[in-house]
PAKE-834804 format. One record per residue (C-alpha): x, y, z; chain. Coordinates in steps of 0.1 Angstrom, whole numbers, plus 5000, padded with zeros to 4 digits. Layout:
BEGIN
@X: X	Y: Y	Z: Z	unit: A
...
//
This chain:
BEGIN
@X: 4896	Y: 5305	Z: 5036	unit: A
@X: 4933	Y: 5294	Z: 5033	unit: A
@X: 4952	Y: 5299	Z: 5000	unit: A
@X: 4974	Y: 5271	Z: 4986	unit: A
@X: 5004	Y: 5268	Z: 4963	unit: A
@X: 5010	Y: 5236	Z: 4943	unit: A
@X: 5046	Y: 5224	Z: 4941	unit: A
@X: 5058	Y: 5196	Z: 4917	unit: A
@X: 5089	Y: 5180	Z: 4902	unit: A
@X: 5083	Y: 5174	Z: 4865	unit: A
@X: 5105	Y: 5160	Z: 4838	unit: A
@X: 5093	Y: 5144	Z: 4805	unit: A
@X: 5057	Y: 5143	Z: 4817	unit: A
@X: 5040	Y: 5159	Z: 4788	unit: A
@X: 5015	Y: 5130	Z: 4786	unit: A
@X: 5002	Y: 5135	Z: 4821	unit: A
@X: 5009	Y: 5170	Z: 4833	unit: A
@X: 4977	Y: 5185	Z: 4817	unit: A
@X: 4955	Y: 5159	Z: 4833	unit: A
@X: 4972	Y: 5165	Z: 4867	unit: A
@X: 4968	Y: 5202	Z: 4866	unit: A
@X: 4932	Y: 5202	Z: 4854	unit: A
@X: 4923	Y: 5180	Z: 4884	unit: A
@X: 4934	Y: 5206	Z: 4909	unit: A
@X: 4930	Y: 5239	Z: 4890	unit: A
@X: 4901	Y: 5251	Z: 4912	unit: A
@X: 4920	Y: 5243	Z: 4944	unit: A
@X: 4955	Y: 5257	Z: 4942	unit: A
@X: 4967	Y: 5292	Z: 4931	unit: A
@X: 5004	Y: 5289	Z: 4920	unit: A
@X: 5025	Y: 5262	Z: 4902	unit: A
@X: 5063	Y: 5256	Z: 4905	unit: A
@X: 5088	Y: 5231	Z: 4894	unit: A
@X: 5110	Y: 5215	Z: 4921	unit: A
@X: 5104	Y: 5205	Z: 4956	unit: A
@X: 5125	Y: 5225	Z: 4980	unit: A
@X: 5132	Y: 5252	Z: 4954	unit: A
@X: 5095	Y: 5254	Z: 4947	unit: A
@X: 5087	Y: 5255	Z: 4984	unit: A
@X: 5109	Y: 5286	Z: 4987	unit: A
@X: 5090	Y: 5302	Z: 4958	unit: A
@X: 5056	Y: 5295	Z: 4971	unit: A
@X: 5037	Y: 5325	Z: 4984	unit: A
@X: 5004	Y: 5312	Z: 4998	unit: A
@X: 4994	Y: 5301	Z: 5033	unit: A
@X: 4998	Y: 5264	Z: 5025	unit: A
@X: 5018	Y: 5243	Z: 5000	unit: A
@X: 5003	Y: 5213	Z: 4983	unit: A
@X: 5026	Y: 5189	Z: 4964	unit: A
@X: 5019	Y: 5163	Z: 4937	unit: A
@X: 5038	Y: 5144	Z: 4911	unit: A
@X: 5028	Y: 5147	Z: 4874	unit: A
@X: 5013	Y: 5113	Z: 4873	unit: A
@X: 4991	Y: 5119	Z: 4904	unit: A
@X: 4955	Y: 5131	Z: 4901	unit: A
@X: 4926	Y: 5140	Z: 4924	unit: A
@X: 4895	Y: 5120	Z: 4915	unit: A
@X: 4862	Y: 5139	Z: 4914	unit: A
@X: 4851	Y: 5128	Z: 4949	unit: A
@X: 4885	Y: 5137	Z: 4964	unit: A
@X: 4884	Y: 5171	Z: 4947	unit: A
@X: 4851	Y: 5178	Z: 4964	unit: A
@X: 4866	Y: 5167	Z: 4998	unit: A
@X: 4897	Y: 5189	Z: 4992	unit: A
@X: 4876	Y: 5220	Z: 4983	unit: A
@X: 4856	Y: 5215	Z: 5015	unit: A
@X: 4888	Y: 5210	Z: 5035	unit: A
@X: 4902	Y: 5242	Z: 5020	unit: A
@X: 4872	Y: 5262	Z: 5032	unit: A
@X: 4872	Y: 5249	Z: 5068	unit: A
@X: 4909	Y: 5242	Z: 5076	unit: A
@X: 4920	Y: 5258	Z: 5109	unit: A
@X: 4953	Y: 5276	Z: 5103	unit: A
@X: 4967	Y: 5262	Z: 5135	unit: A
@X: 4972	Y: 5230	Z: 5115	unit: A
@X: 5008	Y: 5225	Z: 5104	unit: A
@X: 5003	Y: 5196	Z: 5080	unit: A
@X: 4975	Y: 5177	Z: 5065	unit: A
@X: 4980	Y: 5140	Z: 5056	unit: A
@X: 4962	Y: 5123	Z: 5027	unit: A
@X: 4960	Y: 5087	Z: 5015	unit: A
@X: 4981	Y: 5079	Z: 4984	unit: A
@X: 4964	Y: 5052	Z: 4964	unit: A
@X: 4991	Y: 5034	Z: 4944	unit: A
@X: 4975	Y: 5003	Z: 4929	unit: A
@X: 4941	Y: 4989	Z: 4921	unit: A
@X: 4925	Y: 4955	Z: 4912	unit: A
@X: 4905	Y: 4948	Z: 4881	unit: A
@X: 4873	Y: 4960	Z: 4900	unit: A
@X: 4889	Y: 4994	Z: 4909	unit: A
@X: 4894	Y: 4985	Z: 4946	unit: A
@X: 4926	Y: 4999	Z: 4962	unit: A
@X: 4952	Y: 4972	Z: 4967	unit: A
@X: 4981	Y: 4994	Z: 4979	unit: A
@X: 4980	Y: 5026	Z: 4998	unit: A
@X: 5002	Y: 5048	Z: 5020	unit: A
@X: 4996	Y: 5080	Z: 5040	unit: A
@X: 5017	Y: 5111	Z: 5033	unit: A
@X: 5020	Y: 5147	Z: 5044	unit: A
@X: 5005	Y: 5165	Z: 5014	unit: A
@X: 4994	Y: 5200	Z: 5025	unit: A
@X: 5019	Y: 5219	Z: 5047	unit: A
@X: 5020	Y: 5254	Z: 5063	unit: A
@X: 5044	Y: 5275	Z: 5042	unit: A
@X: 5058	Y: 5296	Z: 5071	unit: A
@X: 5071	Y: 5264	Z: 5088	unit: A
@X: 5096	Y: 5260	Z: 5060	unit: A
@X: 5095	Y: 5222	Z: 5060	unit: A
@X: 5122	Y: 5206	Z: 5040	unit: A
@X: 5125	Y: 5175	Z: 5018	unit: A
@X: 5151	Y: 5150	Z: 5029	unit: A
@X: 5170	Y: 5123	Z: 5010	unit: A
@X: 5186	Y: 5121	Z: 4976	unit: A
@X: 5162	Y: 5093	Z: 4964	unit: A
@X: 5127	Y: 5084	Z: 4977	unit: A
@X: 5128	Y: 5118	Z: 4995	unit: A
@X: 5104	Y: 5125	Z: 5023	unit: A
@X: 5090	Y: 5157	Z: 5038	unit: A
@X: 5101	Y: 5163	Z: 5074	unit: A
@X: 5072	Y: 5178	Z: 5093	unit: A
@X: 5062	Y: 5184	Z: 5129	unit: A
@X: 5035	Y: 5201	Z: 5150	unit: A
@X: 4997	Y: 5199	Z: 5146	unit: A
@X: 4990	Y: 5171	Z: 5121	unit: A
@X: 4955	Y: 5165	Z: 5106	unit: A
@X: 4947	Y: 5132	Z: 5090	unit: A
@X: 4922	Y: 5140	Z: 5063	unit: A
@X: 4899	Y: 5117	Z: 5042	unit: A
@X: 4912	Y: 5131	Z: 5009	unit: A
@X: 4931	Y: 5106	Z: 4987	unit: A
@X: 4956	Y: 5112	Z: 4959	unit: A
@X: 4955	Y: 5087	Z: 4931	unit: A
@X: 4987	Y: 5076	Z: 4914	unit: A
@X: 4981	Y: 5069	Z: 4877	unit: A
@X: 5015	Y: 5063	Z: 4861	unit: A
@X: 5018	Y: 5065	Z: 4823	unit: A
@X: 5055	Y: 5058	Z: 4820	unit: A
@X: 5085	Y: 5052	Z: 4843	unit: A
@X: 5123	Y: 5053	Z: 4841	unit: A
@X: 5127	Y: 5020	Z: 4859	unit: A
@X: 5165	Y: 5021	Z: 4862	unit: A
@X: 5169	Y: 5056	Z: 4873	unit: A
@X: 5168	Y: 5051	Z: 4911	unit: A
@X: 5188	Y: 5019	Z: 4910	unit: A
@X: 5216	Y: 5037	Z: 4890	unit: A
@X: 5216	Y: 5066	Z: 4915	unit: A
@X: 5222	Y: 5042	Z: 4944	unit: A
@X: 5248	Y: 5022	Z: 4925	unit: A
@X: 5267	Y: 5054	Z: 4917	unit: A
@X: 5266	Y: 5064	Z: 4953	unit: A
@X: 5280	Y: 5030	Z: 4963	unit: A
@X: 5308	Y: 5034	Z: 4938	unit: A
@X: 5317	Y: 5068	Z: 4953	unit: A
@X: 5320	Y: 5051	Z: 4986	unit: A
@X: 5291	Y: 5069	Z: 5002	unit: A
@X: 5279	Y: 5056	Z: 5035	unit: A
@X: 5242	Y: 5046	Z: 5033	unit: A
@X: 5218	Y: 5057	Z: 5060	unit: A
@X: 5193	Y: 5030	Z: 5072	unit: A
@X: 5167	Y: 5046	Z: 5049	unit: A
@X: 5191	Y: 5044	Z: 5020	unit: A
@X: 5197	Y: 5007	Z: 5027	unit: A
@X: 5159	Y: 5000	Z: 5028	unit: A
@X: 5151	Y: 5018	Z: 4996	unit: A
@X: 5181	Y: 5004	Z: 4977	unit: A
@X: 5169	Y: 4969	Z: 4987	unit: A
@X: 5135	Y: 4978	Z: 4973	unit: A
@X: 5150	Y: 4988	Z: 4940	unit: A
@X: 5169	Y: 4955	Z: 4939	unit: A
@X: 5137	Y: 4936	Z: 4944	unit: A
@X: 5120	Y: 4956	Z: 4916	unit: A
@X: 5149	Y: 4944	Z: 4894	unit: A
@X: 5145	Y: 4908	Z: 4905	unit: A
@X: 5180	Y: 4909	Z: 4921	unit: A
@X: 5167	Y: 4889	Z: 4951	unit: A
@X: 5199	Y: 4876	Z: 4967	unit: A
@X: 5214	Y: 4912	Z: 4968	unit: A
@X: 5181	Y: 4925	Z: 4981	unit: A
@X: 5181	Y: 4901	Z: 5010	unit: A
@X: 5217	Y: 4913	Z: 5018	unit: A
@X: 5206	Y: 4949	Z: 5020	unit: A
@X: 5174	Y: 4942	Z: 5039	unit: A
@X: 5194	Y: 4924	Z: 5065	unit: A
@X: 5219	Y: 4953	Z: 5067	unit: A
@X: 5190	Y: 4977	Z: 5072	unit: A
@X: 5174	Y: 4956	Z: 5099	unit: A
@X: 5208	Y: 4951	Z: 5116	unit: A
@X: 5212	Y: 4988	Z: 5122	unit: A
@X: 5183	Y: 4988	Z: 5146	unit: A
@X: 5175	Y: 5024	Z: 5135	unit: A
@X: 5148	Y: 5019	Z: 5109	unit: A
@X: 5114	Y: 5033	Z: 5111	unit: A
@X: 5091	Y: 5006	Z: 5124	unit: A
@X: 5069	Y: 5005	Z: 5093	unit: A
@X: 5100	Y: 5000	Z: 5072	unit: A
@X: 5111	Y: 4972	Z: 5095	unit: A
@X: 5078	Y: 4955	Z: 5090	unit: A
@X: 5079	Y: 4961	Z: 5053	unit: A
@X: 5114	Y: 4946	Z: 5051	unit: A
@X: 5101	Y: 4914	Z: 5066	unit: A
@X: 5074	Y: 4912	Z: 5039	unit: A
@X: 5100	Y: 4920	Z: 5012	unit: A
@X: 5123	Y: 4893	Z: 5026	unit: A
@X: 5094	Y: 4868	Z: 5024	unit: A
@X: 5088	Y: 4878	Z: 4988	unit: A
@X: 5125	Y: 4873	Z: 4980	unit: A
@X: 5126	Y: 4838	Z: 4996	unit: A
@X: 5093	Y: 4829	Z: 4978	unit: A
@X: 5109	Y: 4838	Z: 4945	unit: A
@X: 5140	Y: 4818	Z: 4954	unit: A
@X: 5118	Y: 4788	Z: 4963	unit: A
@X: 5128	Y: 4788	Z: 5000	unit: A
@X: 5095	Y: 4782	Z: 5018	unit: A
@X: 5110	Y: 4779	Z: 5053	unit: A
@X: 5129	Y: 4812	Z: 5051	unit: A
@X: 5098	Y: 4827	Z: 5036	unit: A
@X: 5078	Y: 4816	Z: 5067	unit: A
@X: 5106	Y: 4828	Z: 5091	unit: A
@X: 5105	Y: 4862	Z: 5075	unit: A
@X: 5068	Y: 4865	Z: 5079	unit: A
@X: 5070	Y: 4855	Z: 5116	unit: A
@X: 5099	Y: 4879	Z: 5120	unit: A
@X: 5074	Y: 4908	Z: 5115	unit: A
@X: 5059	Y: 4900	Z: 5149	unit: A
@X: 5091	Y: 4914	Z: 5165	unit: A
@X: 5080	Y: 4948	Z: 5154	unit: A
@X: 5042	Y: 4948	Z: 5157	unit: A
@X: 5011	Y: 4928	Z: 5165	unit: A
@X: 5001	Y: 4906	Z: 5136	unit: A
@X: 4993	Y: 4925	Z: 5105	unit: A
@X: 4966	Y: 4911	Z: 5081	unit: A
@X: 4991	Y: 4907	Z: 5052	unit: A
@X: 5014	Y: 4884	Z: 5073	unit: A
@X: 4984	Y: 4865	Z: 5087	unit: A
@X: 4974	Y: 4857	Z: 5051	unit: A
@X: 5010	Y: 4848	Z: 5042	unit: A
@X: 5013	Y: 4824	Z: 5072	unit: A
@X: 4979	Y: 4809	Z: 5066	unit: A
@X: 4988	Y: 4801	Z: 5030	unit: A
@X: 5020	Y: 4784	Z: 5042	unit: A
@X: 4999	Y: 4761	Z: 5063	unit: A
@X: 4975	Y: 4749	Z: 5037	unit: A
@X: 4987	Y: 4714	Z: 5045	unit: A
@X: 4975	Y: 4719	Z: 5081	unit: A
@X: 4940	Y: 4732	Z: 5076	unit: A
@X: 4932	Y: 4740	Z: 5112	unit: A
@X: 4964	Y: 4761	Z: 5115	unit: A
@X: 4956	Y: 4778	Z: 5082	unit: A
@X: 4921	Y: 4786	Z: 5095	unit: A
@X: 4935	Y: 4802	Z: 5126	unit: A
@X: 4957	Y: 4826	Z: 5107	unit: A
@X: 4931	Y: 4835	Z: 5081	unit: A
@X: 4905	Y: 4842	Z: 5108	unit: A
@X: 4930	Y: 4864	Z: 5125	unit: A
@X: 4935	Y: 4883	Z: 5093	unit: A
@X: 4898	Y: 4891	Z: 5091	unit: A
@X: 4901	Y: 4907	Z: 5126	unit: A
@X: 4931	Y: 4929	Z: 5118	unit: A
@X: 4914	Y: 4959	Z: 5103	unit: A
@X: 4936	Y: 4983	Z: 5085	unit: A
@X: 4929	Y: 5020	Z: 5088	unit: A
@X: 4939	Y: 5052	Z: 5070	unit: A
@X: 4959	Y: 5062	Z: 5101	unit: A
@X: 4985	Y: 5036	Z: 5093	unit: A
@X: 5016	Y: 5053	Z: 5079	unit: A
@X: 5031	Y: 5022	Z: 5063	unit: A
@X: 5020	Y: 5006	Z: 5031	unit: A
@X: 4988	Y: 4987	Z: 5034	unit: A
@X: 4970	Y: 4962	Z: 5013	unit: A
@X: 4933	Y: 4962	Z: 5021	unit: A
@X: 4929	Y: 4929	Z: 5002	unit: A
@X: 4944	Y: 4910	Z: 5031	unit: A
@X: 4918	Y: 4921	Z: 5057	unit: A
@X: 4888	Y: 4921	Z: 5034	unit: A
@X: 4879	Y: 4895	Z: 5007	unit: A
@X: 4911	Y: 4874	Z: 5004	unit: A
@X: 4911	Y: 4857	Z: 5039	unit: A
@X: 4874	Y: 4850	Z: 5035	unit: A
@X: 4880	Y: 4834	Z: 5001	unit: A
@X: 4907	Y: 4812	Z: 5017	unit: A
@X: 4886	Y: 4804	Z: 5047	unit: A
@X: 4859	Y: 4792	Z: 5022	unit: A
@X: 4885	Y: 4768	Z: 5007	unit: A
@X: 4897	Y: 4756	Z: 5041	unit: A
@X: 4863	Y: 4749	Z: 5055	unit: A
@X: 4853	Y: 4731	Z: 5023	unit: A
@X: 4883	Y: 4708	Z: 5027	unit: A
@X: 4872	Y: 4697	Z: 5061	unit: A
@X: 4835	Y: 4693	Z: 5051	unit: A
@X: 4823	Y: 4725	Z: 5069	unit: A
@X: 4802	Y: 4735	Z: 5039	unit: A
@X: 4780	Y: 4760	Z: 5056	unit: A
@X: 4809	Y: 4779	Z: 5070	unit: A
@X: 4826	Y: 4777	Z: 5036	unit: A
@X: 4795	Y: 4792	Z: 5020	unit: A
@X: 4792	Y: 4820	Z: 5046	unit: A
@X: 4828	Y: 4831	Z: 5041	unit: A
@X: 4824	Y: 4830	Z: 5003	unit: A
@X: 4794	Y: 4853	Z: 5007	unit: A
@X: 4815	Y: 4878	Z: 5026	unit: A
@X: 4841	Y: 4876	Z: 4999	unit: A
@X: 4813	Y: 4881	Z: 4974	unit: A
@X: 4802	Y: 4913	Z: 4992	unit: A
@X: 4836	Y: 4928	Z: 4982	unit: A
@X: 4839	Y: 4912	Z: 4947	unit: A
@X: 4804	Y: 4903	Z: 4935	unit: A
@X: 4815	Y: 4895	Z: 4899	unit: A
@X: 4848	Y: 4877	Z: 4907	unit: A
@X: 4845	Y: 4844	Z: 4887	unit: A
@X: 4862	Y: 4824	Z: 4915	unit: A
@X: 4836	Y: 4837	Z: 4940	unit: A
@X: 4806	Y: 4831	Z: 4917	unit: A
@X: 4818	Y: 4796	Z: 4909	unit: A
@X: 4823	Y: 4788	Z: 4946	unit: A
@X: 4788	Y: 4800	Z: 4952	unit: A
@X: 4774	Y: 4776	Z: 4926	unit: A
@X: 4795	Y: 4747	Z: 4939	unit: A
@X: 4786	Y: 4752	Z: 4975	unit: A
@X: 4749	Y: 4757	Z: 4968	unit: A
@X: 4751	Y: 4724	Z: 4950	unit: A
@X: 4767	Y: 4706	Z: 4979	unit: A
@X: 4744	Y: 4722	Z: 5005	unit: A
@X: 4714	Y: 4713	Z: 4983	unit: A
@X: 4725	Y: 4677	Z: 4979	unit: A
@X: 4729	Y: 4675	Z: 5017	unit: A
@X: 4693	Y: 4686	Z: 5020	unit: A
@X: 4681	Y: 4662	Z: 4993	unit: A
@X: 4678	Y: 4687	Z: 4966	unit: A
@X: 4696	Y: 4681	Z: 4932	unit: A
@X: 4715	Y: 4711	Z: 4920	unit: A
@X: 4742	Y: 4713	Z: 4893	unit: A
@X: 4775	Y: 4723	Z: 4908	unit: A
@X: 4813	Y: 4723	Z: 4901	unit: A
@X: 4847	Y: 4727	Z: 4917	unit: A
@X: 4858	Y: 4751	Z: 4944	unit: A
@X: 4881	Y: 4780	Z: 4934	unit: A
@X: 4906	Y: 4799	Z: 4955	unit: A
//
């Protein structure tokens, strides 16, 4: 069985550190305090890193313990899903895959002053273990101030810097400046493809906030330069065409066919390939009188969100409509999207 060291960066995390450590105490052997420095101090076969507001849920702890017992030591790095956000029913709404467990002897290094990443190579294993981000508090201005200070010093930003600075500007609702830096990033032609695709989505968000629907659509379509249609963009485009129901249906149906997997290294939103396009297809088919199809898609949405009030209300309404079409009187209501 392999041995593992845990490496973390921790500052002002007294509210969450105990919870984090307890969730992994029967998996790792050592604890340290800063990424590259901690990696140099680690002594075990593999290094596992977390932030203080990350936890392993019980099911993932079991998966990790099993992985620890069977991992082939020819593996250089193990990736795990990072669950970042959840809906009111506990379903994951934002996830990304990261290298989490790495072979110590390879001396992998963290790169980047802000939003650092771990540079790895070799034999990579994609595991089914997930780390859950459960933030208690956040210094929301910290990263933005770091980037602004670097700009004042006249530092030249790498493509990665441009992308993450633009993200910080979006988080601070500085949309016009964010658009400028996303465009600078894309103009380099040197961005990671997943960051290019994400930038198109972020640009669409910015234009949406600024009320520019045409540029919002252009930004969504721009993502097709970098990849086949992603479910998120299909839903975006479908929503834009609600005035042209047949076109909207095309894009929502395409979203249902664009399944997102854990092998995707970019940020994914499972909502856009599961219940959301089916809920919207329900609305679209209702508007053109295709009530059976509307009902069927609402039932698919209900399989994901059985207690969602929009879905349950749609069910009552459509059962009423279908019942009346068959000569049965049933109390109904209005359709919800």
